Backbone as CSV, one residue per row, in Angstrom:
resi,resn,N_x,N_y,N_z,CA_x,CA_y,CA_z,C_x,C_y,C_z
1,MET,47.103,19.851,205.879,45.750,19.960,205.345,45.143,18.525,205.103
2,LYS,45.967,17.645,204.542,45.519,16.263,204.277,45.023,15.611,205.542
3,ARG,45.740,15.865,206.628,45.358,15.331,207.940,43.977,15.808,208.377
4,ASP,43.686,17.022,208.102,42.367,17.645,208.473,41.269,17.148,207.561
5,LEU,41.608,16.782,206.365,40.621,16.411,205.346,40.130,14.966,205.520
6,LEU,41.066,14.099,205.922,40.710,12.663,206.066,39.504,12.375,206.920
7,PRO,39.376,12.958,208.125,38.218,12.676,208.934,36.857,13.062,208.329
8,LEU,36.917,13.975,207.349,35.699,14.456,206.724,35.264,13.692,205.476
9,LEU,36.076,12.759,205.022,35.761,12.042,203.795,34.379,11.339,203.852
10,ASP,34.074,10.674,204.915,32.810,9.995,204.962,31.657,10.940,204.872
11,SER,31.769,12.056,205.622,30.692,13.073,205.567,30.569,13.691,204.201
12,MET,31.702,13.975,203.547,31.710,14.542,202.228,30.996,13.607,201.241
13,TYR,31.334,12.341,201.344,30.769,11.323,200.452,29.242,11.227,200.698
14,ALA,28.877,11.155,201.998,27.443,11.080,202.333,26.661,12.261,201.768
15,TYR,27.216,13.441,201.867,26.602,14.661,201.373,26.470,14.559,199.829
16,ALA,27.548,14.214,199.204,27.543,14.134,197.744,26.583,13.043,197.237
17,LEU,26.525,11.921,197.992,25.582,10.856,197.591,24.166,11.294,197.742
18,ARG,23.830,12.005,198.783,22.475,12.439,198.996,22.046,13.513,197.986
19,MET,23.025,14.233,197.467,22.730,15.208,196.427,22.603,14.538,195.029
20,THR,23.522,13.670,194.715,23.533,13.075,193.374,22.678,11.840,193.249
21,MET,22.517,11.162,194.357,21.772,9.856,194.399,22.416,8.822,193.492
22,ASN,23.738,8.977,193.317,24.505,8.018,192.462,25.860,7.878,193.115
23,GLU,26.266,6.576,193.420,27.533,6.321,194.118,28.735,6.797,193.287
24,ALA,28.793,6.438,192.020,29.949,6.781,191.223,30.087,8.343,191.060
25,ASP,28.994,9.015,190.873,29.023,10.454,190.775,29.440,11.109,192.094
26,ALA,28.965,10.559,193.181,29.348,11.068,194.511,30.879,10.884,194.731
27,GLU,31.349,9.741,194.362,32.830,9.501,194.507,33.618,10.499,193.675
28,ASP,33.132,10.720,192.459,33.848,11.671,191.563,33.827,13.088,192.155
29,ILE,32.716,13.497,192.738,32.584,14.819,193.336,33.558,14.948,194.515
30,VAL,33.546,13.931,195.352,34.453,13.930,196.516,35.975,13.980,196.111
31,GLN,36.250,13.201,195.124,37.620,13.189,194.633,38.008,14.559,194.085
32,ASP,37.117,15.144,193.307,37.434,16.455,192.775,37.514,17.492,193.904
33,ALA,36.674,17.389,194.921,36.723,18.361,196.030,38.010,18.169,196.823
34,CYS,38.473,16.943,196.989,39.734,16.715,197.723,40.881,17.301,196.982
35,VAL,40.955,17.104,195.669,42.019,17.681,194.859,42.042,19.158,194.972
36,ARG,40.875,19.790,194.877,40.773,21.260,194.998,41.225,21.694,196.385
37,ALA,40.746,20.997,197.429,41.145,21.422,198.792,42.683,21.262,199.056
38,LEU,43.207,20.205,198.495,44.680,19.963,198.740,45.534,20.968,197.978
39,LYS,45.006,21.536,196.901,45.768,22.530,196.173,45.907,23.854,196.973
40,TYR,44.948,24.022,197.863,44.942,25.221,198.728,45.865,25.014,199.885
41,GLU,46.891,25.806,200.035,47.939,25.488,201.010,47.863,26.345,202.261
42,ARG,46.909,27.185,202.438,46.812,28.072,203.585,46.235,27.334,204.803
43,GLU,46.767,27.643,205.926,46.360,26.965,207.218,45.426,27.866,208.040
44,ASP,45.116,29.050,207.585,44.312,29.977,208.366,42.808,29.954,208.019
45,ILE,42.322,28.811,207.635,40.878,28.702,207.333,40.090,28.682,208.651
46,GLU,39.150,29.590,208.736,38.424,29.760,210.005,37.559,28.544,210.392
47,ASN,36.687,28.077,209.469,35.887,26.938,209.700,36.147,25.874,208.651
48,PHE,37.064,24.978,208.926,37.537,24.023,207.929,36.383,23.187,207.323
49,LYS,35.528,22.683,208.217,34.421,21.769,207.731,33.516,22.530,206.840
50,SER,33.139,23.708,207.169,32.299,24.532,206.333,32.972,24.837,204.993
51,TRP,34.249,25.146,205.041,35.019,25.462,203.831,35.037,24.218,202.908
52,VAL,35.269,23.040,203.484,35.307,21.825,202.663,33.945,21.505,202.071
53,PHE,32.871,21.715,202.831,31.546,21.498,202.270,31.224,22.462,201.187
54,ARG,31.765,23.659,201.270,31.517,24.645,200.194,32.174,24.142,198.888
55,ILE,33.371,23.555,199.030,34.064,22.981,197.880,33.187,21.823,197.299
56,VAL,32.712,20.970,198.175,31.885,19.792,197.695,30.605,20.360,196.950
57,HIS,29.984,21.361,197.581,28.786,21.987,196.944,29.153,22.550,195.577
58,ASN,30.290,23.231,195.458,30.656,23.778,194.166,30.905,22.702,193.146
59,CYS,31.512,21.602,193.552,31.727,20.465,192.650,30.373,19.852,192.247
60,PHE,29.411,19.785,193.201,28.082,19.275,192.887,27.375,20.201,191.873
61,MET,27.516,21.510,192.017,26.912,22.447,191.086,27.528,22.319,189.699
62,GLU,28.802,22.057,189.628,29.464,21.805,188.343,28.970,20.509,187.731
63,TYR,28.793,19.503,188.573,28.223,18.185,188.156,26.875,18.432,187.456
64,LEU,25.995,19.255,188.078,24.698,19.533,187.515,24.759,20.243,186.233
65,LYS,25.680,21.223,186.122,25.835,22.021,184.909,26.276,21.104,183.790
66,GLN,27.227,20.193,184.060,27.756,19.304,183.052,26.612,18.404,182.530
67,ARG,25.698,18.061,183.368,24.563,17.185,182.960,23.368,17.968,182.581
68,LYS,23.451,19.278,182.629,22.399,20.185,182.240,21.142,19.854,182.996
69,LYS,21.247,19.642,184.235,20.107,19.356,185.126,19.660,20.648,185.762
70,HIS,18.341,20.895,185.684,17.792,22.037,186.354,17.260,21.609,187.706
71,ILE,17.787,22.225,188.775,17.400,21.762,190.120,16.630,22.733,190.934
72,TYR,16.747,24.012,190.700,16.211,24.924,191.647,14.713,25.190,191.235
73,VAL,13.906,24.899,192.161,12.469,25.106,192.020,12.115,26.484,192.500
74,ASP,11.747,27.377,191.560,11.449,28.736,191.986,10.146,28.836,192.712
75,ASP,9.237,27.973,192.324,7.884,28.002,193.005,7.803,26.942,194.086
76,PHE,8.160,27.316,195.316,8.134,26.332,196.376,6.696,26.027,196.801
77,GLU,5.744,26.840,196.243,4.378,26.526,196.551,3.918,25.186,195.912
78,ALA,4.657,24.769,194.844,4.430,23.486,194.229,4.748,22.369,195.261
79,PHE,5.573,22.710,196.193,5.954,21.806,197.255,5.028,21.998,198.424
80,ASN,3.754,21.699,198.212,2.691,22.004,199.135,2.722,21.100,200.340
81,LEU,2.664,21.704,201.488,2.744,20.898,202.745,1.532,21.219,203.646
82,PRO,0.825,20.127,204.064,-0.294,20.352,204.972,0.166,20.784,206.347
83,GLU,-0.642,21.467,207.075,-0.343,21.860,208.461,-0.412,20.615,209.401
84,THR,0.357,20.676,210.436,0.345,19.591,211.442,0.101,20.168,212.793
85,GLN,-0.073,19.242,213.800,-0.302,19.697,215.160,0.982,20.228,215.812
86,GLU,0.923,20.492,217.117,2.090,21.043,217.879,3.273,20.180,217.845
87,ALA,3.114,18.911,217.563,4.308,18.006,217.510,5.297,18.489,216.444
88,MET,4.826,19.152,215.449,5.714,19.665,214.407,6.730,20.662,214.977
89,GLN,6.379,21.318,216.039,7.282,22.343,216.656,8.334,21.738,217.550
90,SER,8.262,20.442,217.852,9.264,19.786,218.700,10.417,19.337,217.923
91,PRO,11.659,19.789,218.366,12.878,19.380,217.671,13.204,17.932,218.015
92,ARG,12.520,17.314,218.981,12.861,15.977,219.461,12.791,14.971,218.295
93,LEU,11.758,15.052,217.509,11.592,14.121,216.420,12.711,14.180,215.415
94,GLU,13.026,15.394,214.956,14.095,15.591,213.991,15.438,15.105,214.525
95,ALA,15.734,15.492,215.731,17.024,15.133,216.294,17.164,13.605,216.443
96,GLN,16.132,12.968,216.898,16.242,11.515,217.052,16.291,10.804,215.690
97,LEU,15.517,11.269,214.717,15.509,10.661,213.419,16.907,10.683,212.776
98,PHE,17.550,11.836,212.888,18.835,11.978,212.222,20.068,11.504,213.035
99,ARG,19.864,11.411,214.329,20.990,10.868,215.131,21.144,9.397,214.906
100,ASN,20.053,8.713,214.675,20.123,7.243,214.385,20.541,7.082,212.934
101,ALA,20.970,5.906,212.601,21.302,5.595,211.220,20.057,5.821,210.395
102,LEU,20.213,6.453,209.248,19.083,6.745,208.428,18.532,5.482,207.754
103,SER,17.276,5.243,207.961,16.631,4.079,207.331,16.382,4.347,205.857
104,GLU,16.001,3.309,205.213,15.613,3.451,203.783,14.461,4.448,203.666
105,ASP,13.509,4.405,204.610,12.363,5.279,204.569,12.784,6.752,204.652
106,VAL,13.726,7.018,205.511,14.214,8.392,205.696,14.979,8.812,204.405
107,GLU,15.827,7.911,203.926,16.615,8.256,202.716,15.636,8.516,201.541
108,ALA,14.610,7.679,201.421,13.626,7.870,200.346,12.927,9.200,200.473
109,ALA,12.562,9.566,201.699,11.885,10.841,201.939,12.865,11.993,201.588
110,LEU,14.079,11.885,201.970,15.051,12.929,201.639,15.152,13.130,200.111
111,LYS,15.128,12.037,199.422,15.228,12.102,197.909,14.075,12.840,197.312
112,GLU,12.917,12.873,197.978,11.758,13.510,197.431,11.820,15.071,197.604
113,LEU,12.717,15.525,198.476,12.844,16.977,198.677,13.467,17.617,197.466
114,PRO,13.052,18.817,197.080,13.777,19.541,196.028,15.210,19.773,196.504
115,VAL,16.118,19.798,195.610,17.579,19.851,195.936,17.909,21.049,196.853
116,PRO,17.414,22.257,196.666,17.801,23.305,197.545,17.347,23.098,199.036
117,ILE,16.173,22.479,199.191,15.690,22.151,200.527,16.518,20.931,201.068
118,ARG,16.780,19.974,200.267,17.544,18.780,200.663,18.925,19.202,201.112
119,GLU,19.573,20.130,200.385,20.893,20.560,200.790,20.845,21.209,202.170
120,ALA,19.894,22.064,202.479,19.814,22.669,203.775,19.584,21.639,204.878
121,VAL,18.727,20.712,204.655,18.446,19.684,205.649,19.683,18.796,205.888
122,VAL,20.307,18.368,204.846,21.491,17.475,204.934,22.621,18.202,205.624
123,LEU,22.907,19.485,205.269,24.007,20.189,205.887,23.799,20.442,207.341
124,THR,22.569,20.837,207.710,22.362,21.173,209.121,21.999,20.021,209.990
125,ASP,21.016,19.180,209.548,20.497,18.160,210.389,21.292,16.853,210.323
126,ILE,22.017,16.616,209.286,22.795,15.357,209.150,24.300,15.638,209.307
127,GLU,24.782,16.649,208.702,26.224,16.972,208.764,26.517,17.924,209.921
128,CYS,25.542,18.371,210.633,25.631,19.182,211.857,26.332,20.531,211.641
129,LEU,26.147,21.130,210.439,26.627,22.519,210.286,25.636,23.452,210.893
130,SER,26.093,24.582,211.385,25.198,25.616,211.921,24.447,26.216,210.727
131,ILE,23.405,26.970,211.026,22.684,27.656,210.013,23.541,28.686,209.337
132,ARG,24.388,29.310,210.067,25.339,30.313,209.512,26.269,29.635,208.553
133,ASP,26.869,28.492,208.942,27.787,27.788,208.070,27.105,27.205,206.849
134,ALA,25.917,26.677,206.986,25.153,26.182,205.849,24.882,27.307,204.864
135,ALA,24.514,28.483,205.405,24.294,29.645,204.526,25.578,29.972,203.784
136,SER,26.692,29.923,204.463,27.981,30.232,203.829,28.280,29.200,202.729
137,VAL,28.046,27.929,203.017,28.338,26.893,202.059,27.483,27.101,200.786
138,LEU,26.224,27.360,200.966,25.286,27.465,199.867,25.177,28.888,199.267
139,GLU,25.907,29.858,199.883,25.943,31.255,199.476,24.542,31.823,199.360
140,VAL,23.779,31.653,200.429,22.433,32.246,200.555,22.275,32.872,201.906
141,PRO,21.332,33.763,202.098,21.139,34.337,203.474,20.661,33.259,204.482
142,GLU,20.987,33.562,205.724,20.563,32.655,206.803,19.040,32.459,206.794
143,GLY,18.351,33.508,206.502,16.848,33.379,206.494,16.353,32.377,205.408
144,THR,17.126,32.275,204.328,16.757,31.299,203.291,16.975,29.913,203.799
145,ILE,18.071,29.686,204.505,18.372,28.379,205.103,17.188,28.007,206.117
146,LYS,16.844,28.988,206.931,15.811,28.709,207.916,14.458,28.349,207.223
147,SER,14.162,29.067,206.197,12.955,28.786,205.433,12.994,27.362,204.841
148,ARG,14.070,27.019,204.197,14.272,25.730,203.571,14.206,24.638,204.600
149,LEU,14.827,24.893,205.795,14.777,23.875,206.838,13.330,23.676,207.333
150,TRP,12.598,24.756,207.490,11.229,24.662,207.950,10.470,23.816,206.979
151,ARG,10.570,24.103,205.720,9.810,23.375,204.651,10.231,21.893,204.653
152,GLY,11.531,21.683,204.672,12.109,20.309,204.608,11.705,19.489,205.815
153,ARG,11.834,20.105,206.993,11.511,19.368,208.227,10.028,19.068,208.246
154,LYS,9.188,20.034,207.829,7.736,19.847,207.868,7.387,18.691,206.886
155,PHE,7.971,18.690,205.673,7.710,17.611,204.746,8.150,16.262,205.311
156,LEU,9.342,16.198,205.883,9.874,14.987,206.428,8.980,14.508,207.621
157,PHE,8.585,15.452,208.434,7.684,15.059,209.551,6.411,14.440,208.995
158,ASN,5.770,15.068,208.016,4.557,14.512,207.490,4.777,13.176,206.849
159,LYS,5.878,13.085,206.119,6.205,11.861,205.409,6.554,10.685,206.289
160,LEU,7.221,11.017,207.445,7.797,10.027,208.291,7.099,9.838,209.606
161,TYR,5.986,10.414,209.756,5.266,10.336,211.055,4.950,8.855,211.421
162,LEU,4.517,8.054,210.511,4.262,6.652,210.795,5.513,5.939,211.206
163,TYR,6.592,6.159,210.479,7.849,5.513,210.806,8.285,5.911,212.209
164,ALA,8.175,7.182,212.520,8.583,7.701,213.828,7.784,7.072,214.944
165,SER,6.452,6.896,214.748,5.603,6.329,215.813,5.917,4.884,215.938
166,GLN,6.257,4.170,214.902,6.570,2.775,214.999,7.929,2.570,215.771
167,LYS,8.842,3.522,215.655,10.106,3.482,216.338,10.046,4.025,217.776
168,GLY,8.813,4.573,218.112,8.681,5.098,219.466,9.115,6.552,219.707
169,PHE,9.383,7.264,218.618,9.806,8.641,218.718,8.658,9.569,219.089
170,VAL,7.431,9.181,218.662,6.240,9.996,218.881,5.126,9.052,219.326
171,GLY,3.941,9.635,219.619,2.819,8.800,220.081,2.341,7.774,219.072
172,GLY,1.199,7.232,219.264,0.682,6.168,218.448,0.618,6.398,216.960
173,ALA,0.643,5.359,216.197,0.668,5.468,214.708,-0.675,5.925,214.190
174,ASN,-1.725,5.835,214.986,-3.064,6.160,214.500,-3.492,7.574,214.760
175,GLU,-2.584,8.371,215.379,-2.938,9.761,215.662,-3.098,10.497,214.348
176,GLU,-4.151,11.313,214.266,-4.386,12.083,213.036,-3.603,13.399,213.092
177,LEU,-3.000,13.701,211.966,-2.243,14.996,211.940,-3.134,16.088,211.405
C-alpha cells in the first residue's frame, strides 16, 4: 500500500493546499490521510486514487470542524455569474489552462470559488478524477458535481478570459463577453 501511496503525495498535498490555502495545514491533512490509508491493509480497493482522495477530503472536513469554519454556501445564487458567448462551451480553454502550470492568476481565481465548487473543479480538472469518482469522494450525486463544475468553470472562464487571451488560448483580449 505504501508503494501505491507515494506517487500520489504531491497530488494529495496540492488538493489539500487548494482547499486550506495554508501550507502547514495542508501538510497536516496529508500526513493524517497517509496514516489513515496505511492503517487500512486491504489490497482489493477498486479505485485507489479516488479512495485516497476520499480520505484527504474527510481529513479536510475534520480540519474545518476543528476550526469551526462554515464552508457550504446554500445559496449558490449569491455566486452570480454573467452569461458568456459560445466560447464558454469549448472545453479547449479549461483543458489548456489546467494542463499548464497554474499561474498565480489561476490560483487566485480558484481561491475565490466557494469550497464545494472549488473541490469539484480541483478533483476533476486538476487531479483528473472522473465525475463519478469526484462524486464518490465528495459523497454527492454526479449531477451535483456536474452543476458545481459548470458554475466553477463558468466563473473561472469569466475571471480568466484576459489571462487566457494573453497566453493565446482564445482570441483577442478586447473581445467583449
